[in-house]
C-alpha positions as CSV (number, residue, x, y, z in Angstrom):
1,M,18.7,70.7,230.3
2,G,20.6,69.7,233.4
3,G,18.7,70.2,236.6
4,A,15.9,72.2,235.0
5,G,14.7,69.4,232.7
6,G,13.5,69.6,229.1
7,G,14.6,71.6,226.1
8,Y,13.9,75.1,224.7
9,E,10.2,74.5,224.0
10,D,9.6,73.1,227.5
11,V,11.4,76.1,229.2
12,Y,9.5,78.6,227.0
13,A,6.1,77.0,227.8
14,R,6.9,77.1,231.5
15,L,8.0,80.8,231.3
16,K,4.9,81.8,229.4
17,A,2.7,80.3,232.2
18,Y,3.9,83.2,234.4
19,E,2.4,85.9,232.2
20,G,-0.4,87.7,233.9
21,R,0.7,86.6,237.4
22,A,1.3,89.2,240.1
23,A,4.8,90.4,240.6
24,A,3.9,92.6,243.6
25,V,0.6,93.2,245.4
26,G,-0.4,96.1,247.6
27,G,3.0,97.7,247.6
28,V,3.3,101.0,249.6
29,G,6.0,103.7,248.9
30,K,8.4,104.0,251.8
31,D,8.0,107.8,251.8
32,L,5.3,110.3,250.9
33,V,6.1,112.3,247.9
34,N,8.3,115.1,249.4
35,A,10.1,118.3,248.6
36,P,13.6,117.2,249.7
37,M,13.7,114.3,247.3
38,I,12.3,116.5,244.5
39,R,15.0,119.1,245.2
40,H,17.8,116.5,245.2
41,W,16.5,115.0,241.9
42,C,16.4,118.4,240.2
43,E,19.8,119.4,241.5
44,A,21.4,116.1,240.3
45,L,19.9,116.6,236.8
46,G,20.3,120.3,236.6
47,D,16.5,120.7,236.1
48,T,15.5,124.3,237.0
49,N,11.9,124.1,235.9
50,P,10.0,126.4,238.3
51,A,7.1,123.9,238.4
52,Y,9.1,121.7,240.7
53,A,9.7,124.3,243.5
54,G,7.6,126.5,245.7
55,A,4.3,126.1,247.5
56,E,2.5,124.6,244.5
57,A,5.3,122.3,243.4
58,V,4.7,119.1,241.6
59,A,7.2,116.2,241.3
60,P,8.9,115.7,237.9
61,P,6.9,113.1,236.1
62,T,10.0,110.9,235.5
63,M,10.3,110.4,239.3
64,L,7.4,108.0,239.1
65,Q,9.4,105.0,239.9
66,T,11.4,106.8,242.6
67,W,8.4,106.7,245.0
68,T,8.0,103.0,244.6
69,M,11.6,101.9,245.1
70,G,12.4,99.7,248.2
71,G,15.9,101.0,248.8
72,L,18.6,98.7,250.2
73,S,16.2,96.9,252.5
74,G,13.8,96.1,249.6
75,H,10.0,95.6,249.6
76,E,8.1,92.9,251.3
77,G,5.4,92.7,248.7
78,R,7.2,91.0,245.9
79,S,5.4,87.8,244.9
80,E,6.6,84.3,244.9
81,A,5.7,84.0,241.2
82,Y,8.3,86.6,240.2
83,D,11.0,84.9,242.3
84,E,10.0,81.5,240.8
85,L,10.2,82.9,237.2
86,L,13.7,84.2,237.9
87,G,14.7,80.9,239.5
88,L,13.5,79.0,236.5
89,L,15.7,81.1,234.2
90,D,18.7,80.8,236.6
91,G,18.2,77.0,236.6
92,A,18.2,76.9,232.8
93,G,21.6,78.8,232.8
94,Y,20.3,82.3,232.1
95,T,22.0,83.7,235.2
96,S,23.1,87.1,233.8
97,V,20.7,90.1,233.9
98,V,20.7,93.5,232.4
99,A,17.9,96.2,232.5
100,T,17.1,97.1,228.9
101,D,14.5,99.8,229.0
102,C,11.4,101.2,230.6
103,E,8.2,103.0,229.5
104,Q,6.2,105.3,231.6
105,E,2.7,106.8,231.3
106,Y,1.7,109.7,233.5
107,L,-2.0,110.1,234.5
108,R,-1.9,112.9,237.1
109,P,0.8,115.1,238.7
110,L,2.3,113.9,242.0
111,R,2.5,116.5,244.8
112,P,4.3,116.6,248.2
113,G,2.2,114.7,250.7
114,D,0.8,112.1,248.2
115,R,0.9,108.5,249.5
116,I,2.0,106.1,246.8
117,T,0.7,102.6,246.4
118,F,1.3,100.1,243.6
119,D,0.7,96.7,242.1
120,A,2.8,94.9,239.5
121,V,2.2,92.1,237.1
122,I,4.4,89.9,234.9
123,E,3.2,91.3,231.6
124,S,5.2,89.3,229.1
125,V,8.1,86.9,228.5
126,S,9.6,87.0,225.0
127,E,10.7,84.1,222.9
128,R,14.4,83.3,223.2
129,K,16.4,86.1,221.6
130,T,20.0,86.3,220.5
131,T,21.6,89.7,221.2
132,K,25.1,91.2,221.3
133,L,25.3,90.3,225.0
134,G,24.2,86.8,224.6
135,T,21.1,84.6,224.2
136,G,18.1,84.9,226.6
137,Y,14.6,86.1,227.4
138,F,13.1,89.6,227.8
139,V,10.9,89.8,230.9
140,T,8.5,92.8,231.1
141,T,6.7,93.8,234.3
142,R,4.0,96.5,234.5
143,M,3.6,98.5,237.6
144,D,0.3,100.4,238.2
145,V,1.0,103.4,240.5
146,Q,-1.7,105.1,242.6
147,A,-1.6,108.3,244.6
148,G,-4.2,108.6,247.3
149,G,-6.0,105.7,245.7
150,E,-6.3,107.3,242.3
151,P,-4.4,106.1,239.2
152,A,-1.2,108.1,238.8
153,G,0.8,106.4,236.2
154,T,2.1,103.2,234.7
155,H,5.7,102.0,234.7
156,R,6.9,99.1,232.4
157,F,10.3,97.7,233.2
158,R,12.1,95.2,230.9
159,I,15.1,93.1,231.7
160,L,17.1,90.5,229.7
161,K,18.0,87.3,231.5
162,Y,20.7,85.8,229.3
163,V,23.7,83.5,228.9
164,P,26.8,85.7,228.0
165,V,28.3,85.1,224.6
166,G,30.7,82.1,224.8
167,R,29.1,80.4,227.8
168,A,26.9,77.3,227.5
169,R,23.3,77.2,228.5
170,R,21.3,74.2,229.7
171,D,18.2,74.2,227.6
172,S,19.6,72.5,224.5
173,P,17.6,69.9,222.7
174,A,17.5,66.5,224.4
175,T,21.0,65.4,223.3
176,G,22.4,65.6,226.8
177,R,24.9,68.3,225.6
178,A,25.2,71.9,226.7
179,E,24.5,74.2,223.8
180,S,26.5,77.3,223.0
181,P,24.4,80.5,222.7
182,E,25.7,81.0,219.2
183,A,24.8,77.6,218.0
184,G,21.8,76.9,215.7
185,P,19.9,78.9,213.1
186,D,19.4,81.9,215.3
187,A,23.2,82.5,215.7
188,P,24.3,86.0,215.1
189,V,26.6,86.7,212.1
190,S,29.0,89.6,212.5
191,R,28.9,92.4,209.9
192,R,32.5,91.6,208.9
193,A,31.7,88.0,208.4
194,A,28.6,88.8,206.3
195,E,30.6,91.2,204.1
196,T,33.6,88.9,203.6
197,G,32.0,85.5,203.6
198,A,34.1,84.4,206.6
199,D,32.4,82.1,209.1
200,A,32.1,82.8,212.7
201,T,35.3,81.0,213.6
202,T,37.5,83.0,211.2
203,P,39.9,84.9,213.5
204,R,40.1,88.7,213.0
205,P,43.5,90.1,212.2
206,E,45.5,91.3,215.1
207,R,45.6,95.1,215.6
208,S,48.8,97.0,216.1
209,D,49.5,98.0,219.7
210,S,49.0,101.7,218.8
211,R,45.3,101.0,218.0
212,R,44.5,99.1,221.2
213,S,42.7,100.7,224.1
214,D,44.4,101.2,227.5
215,S,42.4,98.4,229.0
216,E,43.4,96.0,226.2
217,R,47.1,96.8,226.7
218,S,46.9,96.5,230.5
219,R,45.2,93.1,230.2
220,S,47.9,91.8,227.9
221,E,50.7,93.1,230.1
222,R,49.2,91.4,233.2
223,S,48.6,88.1,231.5
224,G,51.6,88.0,229.3
225,S,49.5,86.7,226.4
226,E,46.6,87.7,224.1
227,R,43.2,86.4,224.9
228,P,40.0,86.6,222.9
229,R,37.8,89.5,224.0
230,S,34.0,90.0,223.6
231,E,32.6,92.9,221.7
232,R,31.7,96.0,223.6
233,P,27.9,96.5,223.7
234,R,26.7,98.8,221.0
235,P,25.0,102.1,221.7
236,V,21.3,102.3,221.0
237,V,21.0,104.8,218.1
238,N,17.6,106.3,217.4
239,R,16.1,109.3,215.7
240,D,16.5,111.4,218.8
241,N,20.3,110.8,219.2
242,A,21.5,109.9,215.7
243,G,23.1,113.3,215.3
244,F,25.2,112.8,218.4
245,W,26.6,109.5,217.1
246,E,27.2,111.0,213.6
247,G,29.3,113.7,215.4
248,V,31.2,111.0,217.3
249,S,32.1,109.3,214.0
250,R,33.7,112.7,212.9
251,H,35.4,113.1,216.2
252,R,33.1,115.9,217.3
253,L,31.2,116.0,220.6
254,L,28.0,117.8,219.8
255,I,25.7,119.3,222.5
256,Q,22.1,120.2,221.8
257,R,21.0,123.9,222.1
258,C,17.4,125.1,222.3
259,E,16.7,127.6,219.6
260,E,14.0,129.3,221.9
261,C,15.9,129.8,225.2
262,R,19.4,128.9,224.1
263,T,19.8,126.4,226.9
264,L,22.3,123.6,226.3
265,R,21.3,120.1,227.1
266,F,22.8,116.6,227.3
267,P,22.0,113.8,226.8
268,W,20.1,114.5,223.6
269,L,16.4,114.9,223.9
270,P,13.5,115.7,221.5
271,G,12.5,118.8,223.5
272,C,14.0,121.4,225.8
273,N,13.5,120.6,229.5
274,A,13.8,124.3,230.4
275,C,11.1,125.9,228.1
276,G,9.6,122.9,226.2
277,G,10.9,124.2,222.8
278,L,11.2,121.6,220.1
279,E,13.6,123.4,217.7
280,W,17.3,123.0,218.4
281,D,20.8,123.3,216.9
282,T,24.1,122.1,218.2
283,V,27.4,123.4,219.5
284,E,30.6,121.5,219.5
285,A,32.2,120.9,222.9
286,A,35.7,122.2,223.4
287,G,36.6,118.9,225.1
288,E,37.7,120.3,228.5
289,G,36.0,119.1,231.6
290,T,36.3,118.0,235.2
291,V,35.2,114.9,237.1
292,Y,32.0,115.9,238.9
293,S,31.5,112.4,240.3
294,Y,32.7,108.9,239.6
295,V,32.5,105.2,240.5
296,V,35.0,102.4,240.2
297,M,33.5,99.3,238.6
298,H,34.6,96.0,240.1
299,H,31.4,93.9,239.6
300,P,29.7,92.3,237.8
301,P,32.5,91.0,235.5
302,F,31.8,91.3,231.8
303,P,34.1,89.9,229.1
304,A,34.2,93.1,227.1
305,F,35.6,95.1,230.1
306,D,38.6,94.8,232.3
307,P,37.7,95.7,235.9
308,P,38.5,97.6,238.0
309,Y,37.9,100.7,235.8
310,A,36.7,104.3,236.5
311,V,33.4,105.6,235.1
312,G,33.0,109.4,235.6
313,L,30.3,111.9,235.4
314,V,32.2,114.7,233.7
315,E,31.1,118.3,233.8
316,L,32.1,119.9,230.5
317,A,33.4,123.5,230.2
318,E,30.0,124.3,228.5
319,G,28.1,123.3,231.7
320,V,26.5,120.0,230.7
321,R,27.5,116.7,232.2
322,M,28.0,113.3,230.5
323,I,29.0,109.8,231.6
324,S,32.0,108.0,230.1
325,N,35.2,106.2,231.1
326,V,38.0,108.0,232.7
327,V,41.3,106.8,231.1
328,G,45.0,107.6,231.4
329,A,45.2,107.3,235.1
330,P,45.0,104.4,237.6
331,H,41.4,103.8,238.7
332,D,42.2,104.5,242.3
333,S,43.7,107.9,241.5
334,V,40.6,109.4,240.0
335,R,39.2,112.2,242.1
336,I,36.3,114.6,242.1
337,G,37.5,117.9,240.5
338,M,40.2,116.1,238.4
339,P,40.6,117.9,235.0
340,V,40.1,115.7,232.0
341,R,40.1,116.1,228.3
342,L,38.0,114.5,225.6
343,E,39.4,111.9,223.2
344,F,37.9,109.3,221.0
345,E,38.9,105.7,221.7
346,R,38.5,103.0,219.1
347,V,37.5,99.9,221.0
348,D,37.2,97.6,218.0
349,E,37.1,97.7,214.3
350,E,33.5,99.1,214.1
351,L,33.1,101.1,217.3
352,E,34.7,104.4,218.5
353,L,33.6,106.1,221.7
354,P,34.2,109.4,223.5
355,V,36.2,109.0,226.7
356,F,38.0,111.4,229.0
357,R,41.7,111.2,229.6
358,A,43.1,112.6,232.8
359,T,45.4,115.4,231.9
360,E,49.1,115.3,232.9
361,G,49.6,116.2,236.5
362,S,45.9,116.3,237.2
363,E,45.8,114.1,240.3
364,V,44.1,116.1,243.1
C-alpha cells in the first residue's frame, strides 16, 4: 500500500477503530444566534415566513449548522482523531473529498441571544464503496448542538473520501502494484455495457460535433486532439424531485406551485415553505432569466469538467432562482444582471441538463 502499509482489510480495520472517537469537544459558536444573520439567510433564500422576523422571531431550523461554523479562521476544538482519520485516508491514496449529504433533527427553536455549544463524534466509516466519482469510504460525523446548555438539535454530515475514476489507489492486495479503482469484482459496469455485452474497455462511438457541449468543443480546440472524458456526476433523483427530472427529459423546466397559497417554489420540496401546504401542481418556466449571482470555478479540477467555467444563480422570469451553468459566453464576461435563456444540453449519451445561455448582445 505504499507508505501506508497493508491492503484493503488492514486499512478498513484501522479506519473502523476511529468510530466513536471525538471529532470536536466543547465547541462554541463564534456568534450568538442573532437577527442580522437570520435576516440575511431569509433574504438569500426568499423565505418570508413571519416566524423568522419581529420581536418573537426564531431562527429557521435549517440554520442549525450555521451557528456552529468556524468561518475562514476555523475552530480550535477539532480533535486529533479526526485529522488522523483523514490523514490515514490521504496516505492510502483517497485524497479527493466531496460532501454527500446531511441529516438534521431539531429539538427546540433557536432564538436571538442563544449561545450555541456543540460536540461531535466520528459516528461511522463505511466499507469501501465504488461510486460514479470513484472508489472510497463514506465518513459520517454526528454533531450534538446545545443552546444555553439544553439539547437543540443533531447534525449528521457525511463525506466521501475517494480516488477519482482512472487514478490508482495504494491499498491494493500485497502484490506491490497500485490498483485501479475500477479493478476487481466491485468494479462498476456502465448501463450501455450491460445492455450490449461490451466490456469496460470497449470504446464508445464518437459523437458528431453538433451534439457536443461547449466545454467539450473548447477542450478539443485547445488541445488539438480528442481525450477521454469522465462521466458527469448523476443527479440524485428521489420521490420529491422525480417530477422535475421527468420534465427535463421532455425539455420542460417545471416549477412547483402550492395549491393552497399559489406560491411558486424551487428547488422542489415536499411542502410549501410559505404556508406549509402539502398539495401542489406545476407551472412550466418560460425560460427567460437573469444572472442574480455567479461564481467562476477554477478549483478543484475534476475530469468531467473543463475549468474555468461559470456557475450562475439565475432568477427566472417567474421569480424563483436556480443554479446551473452559464454557457455561450466567456467565463470572464458573465455579469450580474446578464439576461440568459434556458436550453437543454446533452452532456453524454444518457444525461441531459438544463443550462442557461447568455443571449446575444447580453454582456453588461
